[in-house]
N, C-alpha and C positions, 0 to 999 in steps of 0.2 A: 575587428579581425582583419587580417590581410586579404586584399582582393585576390592576390595570387593563390592563397590557400583555398578560398571559396571556389575559384574557377578550376583549380586543379582537382577539386573533388566534385565537379559537376554542377556547381551552383551558379546562378546569376547573381552577382553581388548587388545589383540594383534591386532585384526582387527580394533578396534576403533583407535588404535595408528597410523593407516595409514593416518588419516585425516590431522594432523599437517604437516608432511613432504610433502604431496601433495600440500597443500596450500603454504608451504615454497618455493616450486618449482616455483610458479608464481612470487614470490618476487625475487628469485635468478636470474630468467631470465629477470628481469626488466619489466615484463608485468603488475604487479600490485604493489601498494605501500605497502599495509598491509592488512591483512585479519584476522577477528575474527570469530570463530565458536563456537557454543554451541549446545549440544544435551541433552535432558532430557527425562526420561521415568518414568512413575508413580509418577511424581512430583519431582523426584530427578535428579540433574545434573550429567550425567555420562561421559560427555566429555566437555572440554572447552580449547580452545587454542587461542593465539594471535601470529601472526608472522608479521615481517616487521615493517614498520615505519608509524607513524601518520603524520610526516612531513619530507620529504626527505632533504630539504635544511638544516634544523637544526640538522637532525639526531635523532629527537625525536621518541623514540620507541612507537609503538602502545600498549597502556596499556589496562588492563581489564576494566578500567573506562572511556575509550575513548568515546567521544560524537560524534554521527553521524547525518548527515542530512538524515532522513529516507524517505523524499519525499513521494512517493505514498503509502508507508507503513503507512502513516497517515490515509489513506482511511478506513481501517477496524476499526480503533479507532473511527472515526466519525460515521460509521454505528452502532457500539455498542452504542454510545451515543443516536442516533436516536431510536434504539430499546429499550433503557431504557425509553424513552418517550412513546413508543408504549405500554410497559408493564403497564404504568400508565393510559392507555386509552385516552391519549391526542392526538393521531393520529392513523390512520390505514394505512396499506400498500397501499390500493387502494383508499385512499383519493386523490382527485384532488390536485395537487401541488399548483394550483392557489388559493385554499382556504387559504393558508398561505402566498403565494407570488403572488398577483394578476397578476403581469406583465407576469408571465409564461404562462398565458392563452392567451396573446396577440401574442406570438411567432407563426409565420407562417412556413409552411413546403415547402421546395423546391420540386416542382413536376416535374421540367424539365427546359430547357432553350429554348427560342425562339430566335435563333441567340445569341446575347450577352445579352439578357434581361431575367431575371429570371421569371419563372412562379410560383407564390406563392399561396398556398391554406391554409385555416384554418386547425387546428387540428381536425381530425374526431374522434379521441379517446383522450380525455384530458390526458395530462401528469400526472402521479401519483407519489406518494412517492416511490412506488416500482420501477418504471421506473428509477428514480434518483439513487436508491441504486444499481440497476442491470446494469447500463450503457445501458439502452434501451430507453432513453428519446428522442433520436434524436439530442442531443447536440454533440459538438465535442470540440477539443482543438484548432484547427486552424493550426496544423503543420503536417497534414497527407498527403496532396496533393497540391502542389503549383499551379497546373492548374485547381483546382476546385473552382468555384465561391464561393460556400458556405464556404469552408475552408478559402479562402482568406478573406471573411468578418470577420470571427472569428479571424483570425490572426491580422487583423488591428484594431479590436475593443478594445483590451487591457482590457478585463474584469477581468483579474487576476493581473492587475498592482499593484506593491508593494505599491504605494501611496494611493490606494483606501481603503475604509472601506467596510466591507461585505455589509452594507446597500446600497452601491452605485451600486452593481451588477445588480439589477433588471432593473434599467433605461437603462443599456447597453444591457442586454439580450433581452428585449422586441423588439428590432430592429434587432435582429439576426435571420437568417433562421435555422430551424431544417433540418437535412439531410434527415430525413424520418419521417413518422408518428410514434408517441410514441408507443413502443411495437413491432414494426415490425422487428427490427434488434438489434444487439449488436454493440456498437461503443464507444470506450474509450473517456471520455469527462470530462468537468468541473463540472459534475453533483454532485460530492461529495462536491465541494466547495459550491454549491447551498444548499446542506443539512446543511452545517455549518451555513448558514444564517437562514435556517428553524429552526434549534435548537435555535438560538437567538430569533427568533420571538415567538416561542412557550414557551420557558422557561423564557423569559424576562431577561436572563443573557447574558453577552458576552461569546463567545465560549471558551475562555481560562478559565474563571471562572467556566463555566459549566463542562468542562472536568476535571478540578482539583477536583471539588466536587464529580462528579459522578464516575470517573475512577481513575485518577492519585493518589489522596489522599487515597482512600480505598485500592488500590492495592499496595501502597508503591512505586509508580513510581516517585521517588524524582528528577530524572534528565531528565524528559520528559516535554517539553514546546515548545512554538513557537519561542523561542530565547534562547541563552546561556548567562547566567549572567556573569558579568566581572570576578567574582572570579572563574568561571569555564571555561573561554575562552581558557585557555591553554590546556584544555582537548579536545577541538574541533579538530577533525582530518581535515587535509587539503584536499581539493577536487582536484582531478586530472583528466586529459584526456591525449590524445596523441598529441604531437606536432611535430615540424620539426625533421626529422630523426627518427621518430617513438619513440621519447623519452617521458617519463612521464613528464608532465608539470602541474604546479598548475594553476587552473582556478578560475574565479569568479563564485559565486553560481547563477545559474538561479533563478530568482524570488527575488533576493536581498540577502544581507548579513544576516547571522543568529547570529551574535555576538552582536546584539543590538536590542532594542525593535522594533517590527514590527507593521506597521499600518494594513496591510492586513493579517488577520488570515486565512491562507489557509488550510481548512480541507482536501483538495485534495493532498497537498504536502508540508505543512509548518512546520511539527514537527521535533524536534531534540530529540534524545533518546540515551540510552546506550544499549548494548546487554543484560545487566541484567534487565533493566527496561522493554525492549520489551519482554523478556522471561516471566516476570510477567503477561503481557497482554496476551500473547499466552497461557501460562499455565492456566490462568483463563478460556480461551475458551476451552482448553482441559479438564478442570475440570467441564465443563457445567455451567460456569458463576460465579464461586466462587474461592477465593484464600485466604488461611490462615484465614478462618472464615469470610471473607468479601464477601458477595454476591452482585454482581453488575448486574447480569442478571440471569433469570431463565433458567434451562436446556432446556426447550422446545423452548425458544427464541434463544438460541445458535443453536439448531437443525434447526430452521427456517433459520438462517443466513447461515448455511452451506448446505442448500438444494438447488436444482436447481431452478432458476427463469428465465431461458431463455424461450423465446416464443417457442411454439411447432414447428414452422417452422425453428428454428435455432438449429442445432445439436451441434456445437462447437462454443465457443466464440473466438474472436480475428480476426485480419486481417493481415496476413493469419490465417486461423483457427488453434487453438491449439488443435490438434487431441486428442480425448479421454478425453476431458475436458468439464465439465459443468461450469456454473457460478452462484454463489449464490448472497448474498447481500454483495457486496464489496470484495468477495473472489473467486478465481478459485477453482475448485473441480475436482479431478481425478475421471472420470466415468469409464474408462477402462484402467488399467495400461499397458496392452500389446499394445493397440493402441497409448497410450501416450508415450511409450518407457521408462516407469518408473518402478522401483522396488517397489514404494509405494503402499499402500492399496487403494482400492476403498473408496472414501470419504475423502481422504487426501485433506486438503484445506489450502489456504494461499494466500500471495501476495508478490510483490516485489516493489522496489523503483528505481528511476532514477539513483542513484549513486551506483547501483549494490548491494543493500541490499535485503535480501530475508528471509521470514519465512514460515514455514508450520507446520500444526498440523495434526496428524494422530489419529483420535478417536479410530480406531480399535486396534491400538497398544499402545494407551495412550502415544504417542511419540510427542516431539516437537523438531524442528530444526531451528536454526537461523544462518545466515551468514551475516556478516557486513563488508563493506569496503566503500571507498569514491572514486569511479572511474566511470566517465561517458564515456561510450564507444562510439566512433564515429560509424556511421552506418556500419553494416556488419563486425565489427571488435571485437565483444565481445568474451569472453572466456567462456568455459563450466564449470565454477566454481560451480554454483549452482547444476547442474546435477551431477557433480562429488561428491560434498558434500553429496547430498541425496543418491547417489549410495553407497558411502563408509559407510554411516550410516546404511543403510538397510542391506548391506552385513555383517555388524558386529553384527546384531541382530540374535542370534542363538536360542532364546527360546521365 
């Protein structure tokens, strides 16, 4: 990037230049295959780097146009789609979710166990659209606790099976237990996938067509979709984890392959994208809902998305709690940078994905940061890449 562009936007070029070699260190040590980073301020890209490989076996370099499985970074995109329907008056945050998907009203809540028998009770507070967007619905994923009866039920149900259609989900969900009464707690879950179905029900369109018309087309996100076309398959970065001898090994993608059309359009984790495309989405949020003359959301709607929606009795989201953070509609929010151990501003918001992708938007500084790679860390063996990237970015901001 041009030194002039960085300086014009309040950055020290020499400090920004620390990012690429720090990322290269992870590659040189054999810890990560390849990493792409992007920083933009005031709508201008001030830093961009790619280091390492997209595919280790072939030696294919990680290019600027590499395509990534962004997994849970799909979630804010789906939330933005739901909010576009809210702007049209077609739903409200506190609408009962069963108004659109009746089976959600049949889901019962696990109140306790009598020996090995569950004690189930009806929902006392009906699940709402807000609960789904804020992960306070009582749903789960089914992989958080092997000895928990409810988690085991979800693990065995297969409600995100790659062979399903979105419309198949309700029939499975209605027989699954909620972990708590809707609105009581925060718990990461399949609720954004349920919102994908809600979009289809309200709009009358399939989720992929809806997103293309509402977001991807207007924002110029040409390489974002639920699968990678044959002509672009060579740009899809290989997915890695750690194998025998602590070596990087290529692995199959959880949820099925991304290089062919997909039956199940997972709003919670099914999108592929490039760093350039995702920057367009993030920059739209930073701009208050608009990019290059295309308005997809109103500024007050974006403000609603990045406001705290945790129940009053919940101080931090996550398990264990992410200290100093609130949670909005599909995004984490820094409430207290000191408590969070971050250099970022109050109100910095974003989210990450299973394969170590991450983005954040800082409205106070008009700043966007994105970090992309394709690495699924085994439990307790992740690297502080995202923290380092944010720290290096903020330490380079001098005006």
